[in-house]
Every structure is written in structure tokens, then in C-alpha cells.
All heavy atoms as a GROMACS GRO file, in nm:
protein
  545
    1MET      N    1  -4.260  -3.189   7.937
    1MET     CA    2  -4.144  -3.273   7.916
    1MET      C    3  -4.118  -3.281   7.766
    1MET      O    4  -4.210  -3.299   7.687
    1MET     CB    5  -4.170  -3.411   7.975
    1MET     CG    6  -4.060  -3.510   7.948
    1MET     SD    7  -4.093  -3.672   8.014
    1MET     CE    8  -4.029  -3.653   8.177
    2CYS      N    9  -3.995  -3.269   7.724
    2CYS     CA   10  -3.959  -3.277   7.583
    2CYS      C   11  -3.868  -3.397   7.560
    2CYS      O   12  -3.764  -3.410   7.624
    2CYS     CB   13  -3.888  -3.150   7.540
    2CYS     SG   14  -3.854  -3.145   7.366
    3PHE      N   15  -3.912  -3.484   7.473
    3PHE     CA   16  -3.833  -3.601   7.438
    3PHE      C   17  -3.751  -3.569   7.314
    3PHE      O   18  -3.788  -3.484   7.234
    3PHE     CB   19  -3.925  -3.720   7.411
    3PHE     CG   20  -4.007  -3.759   7.529
    3PHE    CD1   21  -4.136  -3.715   7.543
    3PHE    CD2   22  -3.952  -3.840   7.628
    3PHE    CE1   23  -4.212  -3.751   7.652
    3PHE    CE2   24  -4.028  -3.877   7.737
    3PHE     CZ   25  -4.157  -3.832   7.750
    4SER      N   26  -3.642  -3.640   7.296
    4SER     CA   27  -3.558  -3.610   7.182
    4SER      C   28  -3.604  -3.680   7.055
    4SER      O   29  -3.588  -3.627   6.946
    4SER     CB   30  -3.413  -3.645   7.211
    4SER     OG   31  -3.400  -3.782   7.238
    5MET      N   32  -3.665  -3.798   7.066
    5MET     CA   33  -3.700  -3.872   6.945
    5MET      C   34  -3.826  -3.955   6.963
    5MET      O   35  -3.847  -4.014   7.068
    5MET     CB   36  -3.586  -3.965   6.903
    5MET     CG   37  -3.615  -4.043   6.777
    5MET     SD   38  -3.485  -4.157   6.730
    5MET     CE   39  -3.377  -4.046   6.644
    6LEU      N   40  -3.905  -3.959   6.857
    6LEU     CA   41  -4.022  -4.045   6.849
    6LEU      C   42  -3.999  -4.141   6.733
    6LEU      O   43  -3.968  -4.097   6.622
    6LEU     CB   44  -4.148  -3.964   6.824
    6LEU     CG   45  -4.274  -4.042   6.786
    6LEU    CD1   46  -4.322  -4.127   6.904
    6LEU    CD2   47  -4.383  -3.948   6.741
    7VAL      N   48  -4.013  -4.270   6.756
    7VAL     CA   49  -4.002  -4.370   6.650
    7VAL      C   50  -4.141  -4.429   6.630
    7VAL      O   51  -4.200  -4.484   6.722
    7VAL     CB   52  -3.900  -4.480   6.686
    7VAL    CG1   53  -3.897  -4.586   6.577
    7VAL    CG2   54  -3.763  -4.421   6.710
    8ILE      N   55  -4.192  -4.415   6.509
    8ILE     CA   56  -4.324  -4.468   6.475
    8ILE      C   57  -4.303  -4.597   6.396
    8ILE      O   58  -4.255  -4.593   6.282
    8ILE     CB   59  -4.405  -4.369   6.390
    8ILE    CG1   60  -4.416  -4.234   6.462
    8ILE    CG2   61  -4.543  -4.426   6.360
    8ILE    CD1   62  -4.475  -4.126   6.376
    9ASP      N   63  -4.336  -4.709   6.456
    9ASP     CA   64  -4.327  -4.837   6.386
    9ASP      C   65  -4.454  -4.854   6.303
    9ASP      O   66  -4.564  -4.821   6.349
    9ASP     CB   67  -4.312  -4.951   6.487
    9ASP     CG   68  -4.276  -5.083   6.421
    9ASP    OD1   69  -4.230  -5.082   6.305
    9ASP    OD2   70  -4.293  -5.187   6.485
   10GLU      N   71  -4.441  -4.906   6.184
   10GLU     CA   72  -4.552  -4.922   6.089
   10GLU      C   73  -4.617  -4.787   6.057
   10GLU      O   74  -4.737  -4.767   6.074
   10GLU     CB   75  -4.656  -5.020   6.141
   10GLU     CG   76  -4.607  -5.162   6.151
   10GLU     CD   77  -4.558  -5.219   6.018
   10GLU    OE1   78  -4.609  -5.182   5.911
   10GLU    OE2   79  -4.465  -5.302   6.022
   11LEU      N   80  -4.536  -4.694   6.008
   11LEU     CA   81  -4.584  -4.562   5.968
   11LEU      C   82  -4.694  -4.572   5.864
   11LEU      O   83  -4.782  -4.486   5.859
   11LEU     CB   84  -4.467  -4.478   5.915
   11LEU     CG   85  -4.499  -4.337   5.870
   11LEU    CD1   86  -4.543  -4.252   5.990
   11LEU    CD2   87  -4.380  -4.274   5.802
   12SER      N   88  -4.692  -4.675   5.784
   12SER     CA   89  -4.793  -4.690   5.678
   12SER      C   90  -4.934  -4.710   5.735
   12SER      O   91  -5.032  -4.698   5.660
   12SER     CB   92  -4.758  -4.806   5.586
   12SER     OG   93  -4.751  -4.926   5.658
   13SER      N   94  -4.947  -4.734   5.864
   13SER     CA   95  -5.081  -4.747   5.923
   13SER      C   96  -5.144  -4.610   5.948
   13SER      O   97  -5.260  -4.602   5.986
   13SER     CB   98  -5.075  -4.828   6.052
   13SER     OG   99  -5.003  -4.759   6.151
   14PHE      N  100  -5.070  -4.502   5.925
   14PHE     CA  101  -5.121  -4.367   5.941
   14PHE      C  102  -5.155  -4.311   5.803
   14PHE      O  103  -5.090  -4.221   5.752
   14PHE     CB  104  -5.017  -4.277   6.010
   14PHE     CG  105  -4.998  -4.307   6.154
   14PHE    CD1  106  -4.906  -4.401   6.194
   14PHE    CD2  107  -5.074  -4.243   6.250
   14PHE    CE1  108  -4.888  -4.430   6.329
   14PHE    CE2  109  -5.056  -4.271   6.385
   14PHE     CZ  110  -4.964  -4.365   6.424
   15LYS      N  111  -5.259  -4.365   5.740
   15LYS     CA  112  -5.298  -4.322   5.606
   15LYS      C  113  -5.420  -4.231   5.606
   15LYS      O  114  -5.453  -4.173   5.504
   15LYS     CB  115  -5.327  -4.443   5.517
   15LYS     CG  116  -5.205  -4.522   5.481
   15LYS     CD  117  -5.240  -4.634   5.387
   15LYS     CE  118  -5.115  -4.708   5.345
   15LYS     NZ  119  -5.144  -4.816   5.251
   16ASN      N  120  -5.486  -4.218   5.719
   16ASN     CA  121  -5.608  -4.139   5.726
   16ASN      C  122  -5.585  -4.022   5.821
   16ASN      O  123  -5.563  -4.040   5.941
   16ASN     CB  124  -5.723  -4.226   5.775
   16ASN     CG  125  -5.856  -4.154   5.774
   16ASN    OD1  126  -5.863  -4.033   5.757
   16ASN    ND2  127  -5.962  -4.229   5.792
   17SER      N  128  -5.594  -3.899   5.769
   17SER     CA  129  -5.569  -3.781   5.850
   17SER      C  130  -5.684  -3.748   5.944
   17SER      O  131  -5.673  -3.657   6.027
   17SER     CB  132  -5.540  -3.660   5.761
   17SER     OG  133  -5.652  -3.631   5.679
   18ARG      N  134  -5.794  -3.820   5.934
   18ARG     CA  135  -5.908  -3.799   6.024
   18ARG      C  136  -5.920  -3.909   6.128
   18ARG      O  137  -6.010  -3.905   6.212
   18ARG     CB  138  -6.037  -3.788   5.942
   18ARG     CG  139  -6.040  -3.664   5.853
   18ARG     CD  140  -6.165  -3.655   5.769
   18ARG     NE  141  -6.184  -3.767   5.678
   18ARG     CZ  142  -6.134  -3.775   5.556
   18ARG    NH1  143  -6.063  -3.678   5.509
   18ARG    NH2  144  -6.157  -3.880   5.481
   19ALA      N  145  -5.830  -4.007   6.123
   19ALA     CA  146  -5.835  -4.118   6.217
   19ALA      C  147  -5.793  -4.072   6.356
   19ALA      O  148  -5.712  -3.980   6.372
   19ALA     CB  149  -5.743  -4.231   6.171
   20LYS      N  150  -5.846  -4.134   6.458
   20LYS     CA  151  -5.817  -4.098   6.597
   20LYS      C  152  -5.668  -4.110   6.628
   20LYS      O  153  -5.612  -4.027   6.698
   20LYS     CB  154  -5.898  -4.183   6.694
   20LYS     CG  155  -6.045  -4.150   6.694
   20LYS     CD  156  -6.119  -4.237   6.794
   20LYS     CE  157  -6.268  -4.207   6.789
   20LYS     NZ  158  -6.340  -4.288   6.889
   21ARG      N  159  -5.602  -4.213   6.576
   21ARG     CA  160  -5.460  -4.233   6.605
   21ARG      C  161  -5.376  -4.120   6.547
   21ARG      O  162  -5.283  -4.073   6.608
   21ARG     CB  163  -5.411  -4.369   6.557
   21ARG     CG  164  -5.397  -4.378   6.407
   21ARG     CD  165  -5.330  -4.499   6.356
   21ARG     NE  166  -5.408  -4.616   6.386
   21ARG     CZ  167  -5.362  -4.739   6.383
   21ARG    NH1  168  -5.241  -4.762   6.348
   21ARG    NH2  169  -5.438  -4.840   6.411
   22PHE      N  170  -5.409  -4.074   6.425
   22PHE     CA  171  -5.336  -3.963   6.364
   22PHE      C  172  -5.357  -3.834   6.443
   22PHE      O  173  -5.262  -3.762   6.474
   22PHE     CB  174  -5.378  -3.942   6.219
   22PHE     CG  175  -5.315  -3.821   6.156
   22PHE    CD1  176  -5.188  -3.828   6.102
   22PHE    CD2  177  -5.383  -3.700   6.151
   22PHE    CE1  178  -5.128  -3.717   6.045
   22PHE    CE2  179  -5.324  -3.589   6.095
   22PHE     CZ  180  -5.197  -3.597   6.042
   23LEU      N  181  -5.481  -3.804   6.475
   23LEU     CA  182  -5.512  -3.681   6.547
   23LEU      C  183  -5.448  -3.679   6.686
   23LEU      O  184  -5.400  -3.574   6.731
   23LEU     CB  185  -5.664  -3.664   6.557
   23LEU     CG  186  -5.736  -3.646   6.423
   23LEU    CD1  187  -5.886  -3.647   6.442
   23LEU    CD2  188  -5.689  -3.520   6.353
   24ALA      N  189  -5.445  -3.793   6.754
   24ALA     CA  190  -5.382  -3.800   6.886
   24ALA      C  191  -5.232  -3.776   6.878
   24ALA      O  192  -5.174  -3.703   6.958
   24ALA     CB  193  -5.411  -3.935   6.952
   25LEU      N  194  -5.168  -3.835   6.779
   25LEU     CA  195  -5.024  -3.818   6.763
   25LEU      C  196  -4.990  -3.676   6.719
   25LEU      O  197  -4.890  -3.618   6.762
   25LEU     CB  198  -4.969  -3.920   6.664
   25LEU     CG  199  -4.818  -3.931   6.652
   25LEU    CD1  200  -4.752  -3.950   6.789
   25LEU    CD2  201  -4.781  -4.045   6.560
   26LYS      N  202  -5.074  -3.617   6.636
   26LYS     CA  203  -5.053  -3.480   6.589
   26LYS      C  204  -5.050  -3.382   6.706
   26LYS      O  205  -4.972  -3.287   6.707
   26LYS     CB  206  -5.163  -3.443   6.491
   26LYS     CG  207  -5.148  -3.308   6.427
   26LYS     CD  208  -5.261  -3.284   6.329
   26LYS     CE  209  -5.257  -3.143   6.277
   26LYS     NZ  210  -5.368  -3.113   6.188
   27LYS      N  211  -5.132  -3.408   6.808
   27LYS     CA  212  -5.138  -3.319   6.924
   27LYS      C  213  -5.008  -3.317   7.004
   27LYS      O  214  -4.975  -3.216   7.066
   27LYS     CB  215  -5.252  -3.362   7.017
   27LYS     CG  216  -5.388  -3.328   6.967
   27LYS     CD  217  -5.494  -3.370   7.067
   27LYS     CE  218  -5.633  -3.346   7.015
   27LYS     NZ  219  -5.736  -3.387   7.111
   28VAL      N  220  -4.935  -3.427   7.006
   28VAL     CA  221  -4.814  -3.435   7.089
   28VAL      C  222  -4.684  -3.424   7.010
   28VAL      O  223  -4.576  -3.439   7.067
   28VAL     CB  224  -4.814  -3.564   7.174
   28VAL    CG1  225  -4.932  -3.567   7.268
   28VAL    CG2  226  -4.811  -3.688   7.086
   29LEU      N  227  -4.691  -3.398   6.880
   29LEU     CA  228  -4.569  -3.390   6.799
   29LEU      C  229  -4.470  -3.286   6.849
   29LEU      O  230  -4.350  -3.303   6.835
   29LEU     CB  231  -4.604  -3.360   6.653
   29LEU     CG  232  -4.640  -3.478   6.566
   29LEU    CD1  233  -4.674  -3.431   6.426
   29LEU    CD2  234  -4.532  -3.582   6.563
   30GLY      N  235  -4.519  -3.178   6.907
   30GLY     CA  236  -4.432  -3.072   6.956
   30GLY      C  237  -4.341  -3.114   7.070
   30GLY      O  238  -4.245  -3.044   7.102
   31GLN      N  239  -4.368  -3.227   7.131
   31GLN     CA  240  -4.285  -3.276   7.241
   31GLN      C  241  -4.158  -3.346   7.193
   31GLN      O  242  -4.073  -3.380   7.274
   31GLN     CB  243  -4.365  -3.372   7.328
   31GLN     CG  244  -4.484  -3.309   7.396
   31GLN     CD  245  -4.560  -3.409   7.480
   31GLN    OE1  246  -4.508  -3.515   7.516
   31GLN    NE2  247  -4.683  -3.377   7.513
   32PHE      N  248  -4.146  -3.365   7.062
   32PHE     CA  249  -4.033  -3.441   7.008
   32PHE      C  250  -3.951  -3.353   6.915
   32PHE      O  251  -4.006  -3.279   6.834
   32PHE     CB  252  -4.083  -3.564   6.932
   32PHE     CG  253  -4.171  -3.653   7.015
   32PHE    CD1  254  -4.309  -3.642   7.007
   32PHE    CD2  255  -4.116  -3.744   7.103
   32PHE    CE1  256  -4.390  -3.723   7.084
   32PHE    CE2  257  -4.197  -3.825   7.180
   32PHE     CZ  258  -4.334  -3.815   7.171
   33THR      N  259  -3.820  -3.362   6.924
   33THR     CA  260  -3.735  -3.285   6.835
   33THR      C  261  -3.706  -3.360   6.705
   33THR      O  262  -3.671  -3.298   6.606
   33THR     CB  263  -3.602  -3.250   6.904
   33THR    OG1  264  -3.539  -3.371   6.949
   33THR    CG2  265  -3.625  -3.158   7.022
   34ARG      N  266  -3.721  -3.489   6.703
   34ARG     CA  267  -3.697  -3.570   6.583
   34ARG      C  268  -3.800  -3.681   6.576
   34ARG      O  269  -3.832  -3.744   6.676
   34ARG     CB  270  -3.557  -3.630   6.587
   34ARG     CG  271  -3.528  -3.721   6.469
   34ARG     CD  272  -3.388  -3.772   6.471
   34ARG     NE  273  -3.303  -3.660   6.432
   34ARG     CZ  274  -3.171  -3.663   6.440
   34ARG    NH1  275  -3.110  -3.768   6.489
   34ARG    NH2  276  -3.101  -3.560   6.401
   35VAL      N  277  -3.850  -3.707   6.455
   35VAL     CA  278  -3.947  -3.814   6.433
   35VAL      C  279  -3.894  -3.905   6.324
   35VAL      O  280  -3.852  -3.858   6.217
   35VAL     CB  281  -4.085  -3.758   6.393
   35VAL    CG1  282  -4.184  -3.871   6.368
   35VAL    CG2  283  -4.139  -3.663   6.499
   36VAL      N  284  -3.896  -4.034   6.350
   36VAL     CA  285  -3.851  -4.135   6.254
   36VAL      C  286  -3.966  -4.232   6.232
   36VAL      O  287  -4.030  -4.277   6.327
   36VAL     CB  288  -3.728  -4.212   6.307
   36VAL    CG1  289  -3.689  -4.324   6.213
   36VAL    CG2  290  -3.612  -4.118   6.329
   37GLY      N  291  -3.994  -4.263   6.104
   37GLY     CA  292  -4.100  -4.357   6.071
   37GLY      C  293  -4.043  -4.483   6.009
   37GLY      O  294  -3.960  -4.475   5.919
   38LEU      N  295  -4.089  -4.597   6.057
   38LEU     CA  296  -4.046  -4.726   6.004
   38LEU      C  297  -4.164  -4.792   5.935
   38LEU      O  298  -4.276  -4.790   5.986
   38LEU     CB  299  -3.998  -4.817   6.118
   38LEU     CG  300  -3.891  -4.761   6.211
   38LEU    CD1  301  -3.868  -4.856   6.327
   38LEU    CD2  302  -3.764  -4.736   6.134
   39THR      N  303  -4.139  -4.850   5.818
   39THR     CA  304  -4.245  -4.920   5.748
   39THR      C  305  -4.184  -5.024   5.653
   39THR      O  306  -4.076  -5.004   5.600
   39THR     CB  307  -4.336  -4.824   5.669
   39THR    OG1  308  -4.441  -4.898   5.610
   39THR    CG2  309  -4.261  -4.746   5.564
   40GLY      N  310  -4.254  -5.131   5.634
   40GLY     CA  311  -4.211  -5.233   5.540
   40GLY      C  312  -4.276  -5.214   5.404
   40GLY      O  313  -4.236  -5.273   5.306
   41THR      N  314  -4.379  -5.127   5.398
   41THR     CA  315  -4.451  -5.102   5.273
   41THR      C  316  -4.458  -4.951   5.249
   41THR      O  317  -4.558  -4.888   5.278
   41THR     CB  318  -4.593  -5.160   5.280
   41THR    OG1  319  -4.657  -5.108   5.398
   41THR    CG2  320  -4.593  -5.310   5.283
   42PRO      N  321  -4.353  -4.891   5.194
   42PRO     CA  322  -4.350  -4.745   5.182
   42PRO      C  323  -4.433  -4.689   5.067
   42PRO      O  324  -4.456  -4.570   5.062
   42PRO     CB  325  -4.201  -4.717   5.156
   42PRO     CG  326  -4.152  -4.840   5.091
   42PRO     CD  327  -4.229  -4.953   5.152
   43ALA      N  328  -4.478  -4.771   4.973
   43ALA     CA  329  -4.549  -4.720   4.856
   43ALA      C  330  -4.696  -4.690   4.890
   43ALA      O  331  -4.773  -4.782   4.917
   43ALA     CB  332  -4.541  -4.821   4.743
   44PRO      N  333  -4.737  -4.563   4.885
   44PRO     CA  334  -4.877  -4.528   4.910
   44PRO      C  335  -4.961  -4.550   4.785
   44PRO      O  336  -4.908  -4.563   4.674
   44PRO     CB  337  -4.870  -4.380   4.944
   44PRO     CG  338  -4.752  -4.331   4.866
   44PRO     CD  339  -4.653  -4.445   4.866
   45ASN      N  340  -5.092  -4.552   4.801
   45ASN     CA  341  -5.182  -4.565   4.687
   45ASN      C  342  -5.201  -4.432   4.615
   45ASN      O  343  -5.248  -4.427   4.504
   45ASN     CB  344  -5.318  -4.619   4.730
   45ASN     CG  345  -5.307  -4.762   4.778
   45ASN    OD1  346  -5.225  -4.837   4.728
   45ASN    ND2  347  -5.387  -4.799   4.875
   46GLY      N  348  -5.167  -4.321   4.682
   46GLY     CA  349  -5.182  -4.188   4.623
   46GLY      C  350  -5.142  -4.083   4.724
   46GLY      O  351  -5.099  -4.114   4.836
   47LEU      N  352  -5.156  -3.957   4.686
   47LEU     CA  353  -5.118  -3.846   4.773
   47LEU      C  354  -5.198  -3.845   4.903
   47LEU      O  355  -5.146  -3.809   5.008
   47LEU     CB  356  -5.135  -3.713   4.700
   47LEU     CG  357  -5.087  -3.590   4.773
   47LEU    CD1  358  -4.940  -3.601   4.810
   47LEU    CD2  359  -5.113  -3.465   4.691
   48GLU      N  360  -5.323  -3.887   4.897
   48GLU     CA  361  -5.406  -3.887   5.019
   48GLU      C  362  -5.353  -3.987   5.122
   48GLU      O  363  -5.374  -3.968   5.241
   48GLU     CB  364  -5.552  -3.915   4.985
   48GLU     CG  365  -5.615  -3.797   4.915
   48GLU     CD  366  -5.765  -3.814   4.896
   48GLU    OE1  367  -5.821  -3.913   4.944
   48GLU    OE2  368  -5.824  -3.726   4.832
   49ASP      N  369  -5.287  -4.092   5.080
   49ASP     CA  370  -5.224  -4.187   5.173
   49ASP      C  371  -5.089  -4.136   5.222
   49ASP      O  372  -5.048  -4.165   5.333
   49ASP     CB  373  -5.202  -4.323   5.106
   49ASP     CG  374  -5.330  -4.401   5.088
   49ASP    OD1  375  -5.434  -4.358   5.139
   49ASP    OD2  376  -5.324  -4.506   5.022
   50LEU      N  377  -5.021  -4.063   5.136
   50LEU     CA  378  -4.887  -4.014   5.169
   50LEU      C  379  -4.887  -3.894   5.262
   50LEU      O  380  -4.801  -3.881   5.348
   50LEU     CB  381  -4.813  -3.980   5.039
   50LEU     CG  382  -4.670  -3.932   5.052
   50LEU    CD1  383  -4.584  -4.042   5.113
   50LEU    CD2  384  -4.616  -3.890   4.918
   51TRP      N  385  -4.984  -3.804   5.247
   51TRP     CA  386  -4.984  -3.679   5.323
   51TRP      C  387  -4.979  -3.700   5.475
   51TRP      O  388  -4.895  -3.640   5.542
   51TRP     CB  389  -5.104  -3.591   5.285
   51TRP     CG  390  -5.095  -3.459   5.354
   51TRP    CD1  391  -5.028  -3.350   5.311
   51TRP    CD2  392  -5.148  -3.425   5.483
   51TRP    NE1  393  -5.036  -3.250   5.405
   51TRP    CE2  394  -5.109  -3.294   5.511
   51TRP    CE3  395  -5.223  -3.495   5.578
   51TRP    CZ2  396  -5.145  -3.230   5.630
   51TRP    CZ3  397  -5.258  -3.431   5.695
   51TRP    CH2  398  -5.219  -3.299   5.720
   52PRO      N  399  -5.064  -3.783   5.535
   52PRO     CA  400  -5.058  -3.798   5.681
   52PRO      C  401  -4.923  -3.852   5.729
   52PRO      O  402  -4.872  -3.809   5.833
   52PRO     CB  403  -5.170  -3.897   5.713
   52PRO     CG  404  -5.260  -3.894   5.596
   52PRO     CD  405  -5.175  -3.859   5.479
   53GLN      N  406  -4.863  -3.942   5.653
   53GLN     CA  407  -4.734  -3.998   5.693
   53GLN      C  408  -4.625  -3.892   5.688
   53GLN      O  409  -4.544  -3.880   5.780
   53GLN     CB  410  -4.698  -4.115   5.601
   53GLN     CG  411  -4.796  -4.231   5.612
   53GLN     CD  412  -4.770  -4.336   5.506
   53GLN    OE1  413  -4.657  -4.372   5.480
   53GLN    NE2  414  -4.877  -4.385   5.445
   54MET      N  415  -4.623  -3.813   5.582
   54MET     CA  416  -4.522  -3.708   5.569
   54MET      C  417  -4.543  -3.599   5.672
   54MET      O  418  -4.448  -3.543   5.725
   54MET     CB  419  -4.524  -3.648   5.428
   54MET     CG  420  -4.473  -3.743   5.322
   54MET     SD  421  -4.307  -3.806   5.356
   54MET     CE  422  -4.213  -3.656   5.356
   55TYR      N  423  -4.669  -3.567   5.703
   55TYR     CA  424  -4.696  -3.464   5.803
   55TYR      C  425  -4.637  -3.504   5.939
   55TYR      O  426  -4.579  -3.422   6.009
   55TYR     CB  427  -4.846  -3.438   5.818
   55TYR     CG  428  -4.872  -3.330   5.920
   55TYR    CD1  429  -4.871  -3.197   5.882
   55TYR    CD2  430  -4.893  -3.360   6.054
   55TYR    CE1  431  -4.892  -3.097   5.976
   55TYR    CE2  432  -4.913  -3.262   6.148
   55TYR     CZ  433  -4.912  -3.130   6.108
   55TYR     OH  434  -4.931  -3.031   6.201
   56LEU      N  435  -4.652  -3.630   5.976
   56LEU     CA  436  -4.598  -3.675   6.103
   56LEU      C  437  -4.446  -3.667   6.107
   56LEU      O  438  -4.387  -3.644   6.212
   56LEU     CB  439  -4.644  -3.818   6.133
   56LEU     CG  440  -4.793  -3.836   6.159
   56LEU    CD1  441  -4.826  -3.984   6.175
   56LEU    CD2  442  -4.838  -3.756   6.279
   57LEU      N  443  -4.382  -3.684   5.992
   57LEU     CA  444  -4.236  -3.680   5.988
   57LEU      C  445  -4.180  -3.538   5.986
   57LEU      O  446  -4.079  -3.509   6.048
   57LEU     CB  447  -4.185  -3.756   5.865
   57LEU     CG  448  -4.213  -3.906   5.864
   57LEU    CD1  449  -4.165  -3.967   5.734
   57LEU    CD2  450  -4.148  -3.974   5.984
   58ASP      N  451  -4.246  -3.445   5.913
   58ASP     CA  452  -4.188  -3.311   5.898
   58ASP      C  453  -4.281  -3.196   5.935
   58ASP      O  454  -4.251  -3.081   5.909
   58ASP     CB  455  -4.134  -3.292   5.758
   58ASP     CG  456  -4.244  -3.283   5.652
   58ASP    OD1  457  -4.362  -3.282   5.686
   58ASP    OD2  458  -4.208  -3.276   5.534
   59ARG      N  459  -4.396  -3.227   5.994
   59ARG     CA  460  -4.493  -3.128   6.040
   59ARG      C  461  -4.542  -3.036   5.928
   59ARG      O  462  -4.565  -2.917   5.948
   59ARG     CB  463  -4.438  -3.047   6.157
   59ARG     CG  464  -4.413  -3.133   6.279
   59ARG     CD  465  -4.356  -3.051   6.394
   59ARG     NE  466  -4.334  -3.136   6.509
   59ARG     CZ  467  -4.214  -3.185   6.540
   59ARG    NH1  468  -4.110  -3.159   6.467
   59ARG    NH2  469  -4.201  -3.260   6.648
   60GLY      N  470  -4.553  -3.090   5.808
   60GLY     CA  471  -4.612  -3.016   5.698
   60GLY      C  472  -4.516  -2.935   5.612
   60GLY      O  473  -4.560  -2.856   5.529
   61VAL      N  474  -4.387  -2.954   5.626
   61VAL     CA  475  -4.291  -2.875   5.548
   61VAL      C  476  -4.298  -2.910   5.400
   61VAL      O  477  -4.304  -2.821   5.315
   61VAL     CB  478  -4.147  -2.897   5.601
   61VAL    CG1  479  -4.045  -2.832   5.509
   61VAL    CG2  480  -4.134  -2.843   5.742
   62ARG      N  481  -4.299  -3.036   5.364
   62ARG     CA  482  -4.291  -3.076   5.223
   62ARG      C  483  -4.425  -3.073   5.151
   62ARG      O  484  -4.432  -3.029   5.037
   62ARG     CB  485  -4.230  -3.216   5.212
   62ARG     CG  486  -4.082  -3.216   5.243
   62ARG     CD  487  -4.028  -3.357   5.248
   62ARG     NE  488  -3.887  -3.358   5.286
   62ARG     CZ  489  -3.844  -3.352   5.410
   62ARG    NH1  490  -3.927  -3.345   5.511
   62ARG    NH2  491  -3.714  -3.353   5.435
   63LEU      N  492  -4.529  -3.119   5.213
   63LEU     CA  493  -4.659  -3.128   5.144
   63LEU      C  494  -4.764  -3.031   5.197
   63LEU      O  495  -4.879  -3.039   5.158
   63LEU     CB  496  -4.712  -3.272   5.154
   63LEU     CG  497  -4.627  -3.379   5.087
   63LEU    CD1  498  -4.690  -3.517   5.106
   63LEU    CD2  499  -4.605  -3.349   4.941
   64GLY      N  500  -4.728  -2.941   5.283
   64GLY     CA  501  -4.822  -2.842   5.336
   64GLY      C  502  -4.879  -2.883   5.472
   64GLY      O  503  -4.875  -2.998   5.511
   65ARG      N  504  -4.931  -2.783   5.543
   65ARG     CA  505  -4.981  -2.807   5.678
   65ARG      C  506  -5.122  -2.866   5.678
   65ARG      O  507  -5.169  -2.916   5.778
   65ARG     CB  508  -4.978  -2.678   5.759
   65ARG     CG  509  -4.833  -2.633   5.778
   65ARG     CD  510  -4.815  -2.526   5.880
   65ARG     NE  511  -4.875  -2.550   6.009
   65ARG     CZ  512  -4.819  -2.620   6.107
   65ARG    NH1  513  -4.704  -2.677   6.090
   65ARG    NH2  514  -4.881  -2.634   6.222
   66THR      N  515  -5.192  -2.858   5.566
   66THR     CA  516  -5.322  -2.923   5.553
   66THR      C  517  -5.324  -3.005   5.424
   66THR      O  518  -5.252  -2.974   5.330
   66THR     CB  519  -5.438  -2.821   5.549
   66THR    OG1  520  -5.423  -2.739   5.433
   66THR    CG2  521  -5.441  -2.735   5.674
   67MET      N  522  -5.408  -3.106   5.420
   67MET     CA  523  -5.409  -3.193   5.303
   67MET      C  524  -5.465  -3.120   5.181
   67MET      O  525  -5.423  -3.143   5.070
   67MET     CB  526  -5.493  -3.318   5.329
   67MET     CG  527  -5.482  -3.416   5.213
   67MET     SD  528  -5.577  -3.567   5.224
   67MET     CE  529  -5.540  -3.630   5.383
   68HIS      N  530  -5.556  -3.028   5.202
   68HIS     CA  531  -5.623  -2.960   5.090
   68HIS      C  532  -5.584  -2.814   5.084
   68HIS      O  533  -5.668  -2.727   5.077
   68HIS     CB  534  -5.776  -2.975   5.103
   68HIS     CG  535  -5.819  -3.116   5.111
   68HIS    ND1  536  -5.815  -3.201   5.003
   68HIS    CD2  537  -5.862  -3.191   5.216
   68HIS    CE1  538  -5.858  -3.320   5.039
   68HIS    NE2  539  -5.887  -3.318   5.168
   69SER      N  540  -5.452  -2.786   5.085
   69SER     CA  541  -5.410  -2.645   5.081
   69SER      C  542  -5.379  -2.597   4.942
   69SER      O  543  -5.370  -2.663   4.848
   69SER     CB  544  -5.286  -2.624   5.167
   69SER     OG  545  -5.185  -2.716   5.137
   0.00000   0.00000   0.00000
């Protein structure tokens, strides 16, 4: 089944690329044609906090497909 959109509320809670929630969502990203992230605190502490959030939004287009590429 393919859904048209995934809305992630509190995207800033996805700061760890090794966390179970990130890995679970990464597995099903292909089922969605568009991903939107909502957050009240968009400022990350550094690139390591930003990478998992951006990956979920664009599947690695802007910052690469792996954090350490």
C-alpha cells in the first residue's frame, strides 16, 4: 500500500540515527510520496542532530545517505 503523505509531529525528537524510532520509520519511508516534518524547536545542536531529521524528509539528498559519508 502506498500512502501519499506522512506528517511527522515533533520532528526534533528524531535526533539519533541509531534510535529504534528512527530505524523503524526509515524502513517504511518508501511507502510515502511526500514527508512533512513539524517542530516547534527547529534549531539543532549540530550536524549530528540535524542529519536524521533531514534524512527523514528527503531520504539523504541534501546531507548524504549516511551520516559519516
